[in-house]
Legacy VTK file of the C-alpha trace (Angstrom):
# vtk DataFile Version 3.0
C-alpha trace
ASCII
DATASET POLYDATA
POINTS 60 float
109.261 307.202 186.315
108.043 304.352 188.440
105.701 301.767 186.945
102.857 302.670 189.292
103.088 306.361 188.379
103.222 305.523 184.685
100.134 303.298 184.872
98.207 305.915 186.845
99.108 308.662 184.357
98.144 306.403 181.454
94.808 305.565 183.065
94.034 309.256 183.624
94.983 310.046 180.033
92.743 307.305 178.634
89.793 308.401 180.766
90.324 312.014 179.706
90.487 311.045 176.036
87.326 308.945 176.365
85.516 311.898 177.926
86.769 314.093 175.071
85.432 311.645 172.451
82.063 311.439 174.227
81.814 315.218 174.544
82.865 315.821 170.930
80.277 313.334 169.660
77.577 314.966 171.754
78.431 318.521 170.694
78.743 317.731 166.979
75.890 315.231 166.740
78.310 312.553 165.546
77.553 308.869 166.147
79.822 307.888 169.035
79.448 304.138 168.585
81.909 302.166 170.692
84.691 304.750 170.352
84.641 305.935 173.989
85.049 302.331 175.184
87.780 301.649 172.648
89.511 304.831 173.757
89.532 303.604 177.354
91.409 300.514 176.183
93.529 301.791 173.280
93.953 305.477 174.073
95.227 307.776 171.349
94.930 305.110 168.635
91.172 304.925 169.198
90.851 308.733 169.146
92.493 308.702 165.719
90.082 305.966 164.651
87.117 308.022 165.872
88.169 311.027 163.809
89.298 309.217 160.645
86.959 306.193 160.438
84.342 306.567 157.730
81.737 303.784 157.661
80.651 302.668 154.217
77.025 303.168 153.361
76.647 300.035 151.234
77.952 297.707 153.957
81.150 296.724 152.120
LINES 1 61
60 0 1 2 3 4 5 6 7 8 9 10 11 12 13 14 15 16 17 18 19 20 21 22 23 24 25 26 27 28 29 30 31 32 33 34 35 36 37 38 39 40 41 42 43 44 45 46 47 48 49 50 51 52 53 54 55 56 57 58 59
């Protein structure tokens, strides 16, 4: 695969994942926070963070 094709495919994947995170947050009433933006930059790692991150209630 050529570099240009790889970068284009990666960009499309990141945009698609960010749309998925935004849509999931909207449909479930979940706080989206900065996860769509992080997903644009980090891709699948940020999607995992969105699903598994649990903020603490006492601020610790």
